[in-house]
N, C-alpha and C positions, 0 to 999 in steps of 0.2 A: 504494500500500500504506500502511496506517495506521502511523503512528509516534506513540508516546506518550512524553512527557517529564515526569518528576516534578520538582518544585521545592518549596521551603519548609522543607526540613530544617534542622537546626541543633542547638545546645546550649541546653537549657532546664533550669531547676531543678525539682525535684519540686513538684508542685502547679500548675505553669505550663501554658501553652497554646502550641500551634503549629497552623498550618493548612497542610496539604500540598495542592499542586495537581497535577493530571494534565491536561496539555494535549495536544491532538492536532494533527498536521499531515497534510496531504494528504487527509484525510477528516473527516467530521463525527462527533463522538462520539455524537451522537444516534442513530446507527444501531447502536450497540454497547451491550451490557451491560458494566459496568466493575466491577472488584474491586480491593481493596487487600490486599496480603500483606506480611509482614515476616519477616526472618530475623535472629535475635539473634546476637551474636558468640559464638564458642566452638565447639570441636570437637563434631560430632554434632548441632548445632542445625539443624533443618529449617525450611524456609520454611512459615509458618503463615498461615492465613486471618485477615483482620482485619474486612473489611466489603465489602459488594457492593451495587450498585444496578442495578435493572432498566432496560431501554432506555427505558421510559416515565417513569422517574424517580420513580414513585409507590411502588414497592416496594423496601424495603431490608432488609438483615439484617446483624447484627454478631456477632462472636464474644463469648462470655460474658465473656471477660477484659476487654473494652473497653465492654461495654454500660453505658449511663448516663454514659459519659465521652466517647466518640467519636461523631461524626455524619458520615455520608456524604451528599453532595448533588450535584446537577447545576447547571451554569450554561450553558444552551444558547447564550446570547448571546455568551459568551466561549469556547464550545467546550471546556469544561473540567469536570472532576469534582473535588470537594474532599473532603478528610478533615480535619474539625475535631477536634482532640485537646485535651481539657481535663482538668484534674486528673491530670496526667501523673505516672507513677511510674517509678522507675529500671528496672523490668522492661519498660517500653515501649521501652527502648533497642534499636535494631535498624536495619537497612537496610530501608526501606519501598519496595515496588514497586507500581506501577500496572499493571494488566493489562486487556485488552479482548477481548471476544468478539463477533464479528459476529452480529447477529440478523436473520433474514430479515424483510422487510416483511410477509410473510404469517404469521409466527409470532406467538405470544402475546408481546406486548411487556412483560408483567408478570413474566416470569421473571427470576430471578437465579441465579448459580452460585457455589458456595463452594469448589470444587476447582480447584487450579491447573492440573490437566490439561485443564480445559474452556476455558482461555483461549489465544488464539492470538498475541496481541501483548503484548509486555512492554517496559517502560521499563528504564533502566539502574539505577534505584534512587536513593534519597536518604537520607543518613545522619541519623538522629535519635538524640540522646544526652540522657538525662535524668540529671542529677546529684542526689545525695541531700543 
């Protein structure tokens, strides 16, 4: 069974950068579409979509709130997916989660998914804090 583990979170000043990594064990991430989600602190905050990448790595999508600042990419050699976060803002403060969805070899490998309900495998999350 796939297990995903996030890393790379931490404390950064506004305007700075971080790169989050989503690494997989037991399976190759190349067989999965991958998404990043985040949940900000506070009562009533829901987990929101950040970015997703298709199994083939060629198609990606990002939330409007991070467009132009965040980039999602695959590294097949290291069995990982990255979220490069630049020009960070205090409102990016959240726990960031990596999620994976198995995609059949016979399915279109160019699809991505933006709803958390579509993903089957989740990491434990990594904390990102952006100070003003």
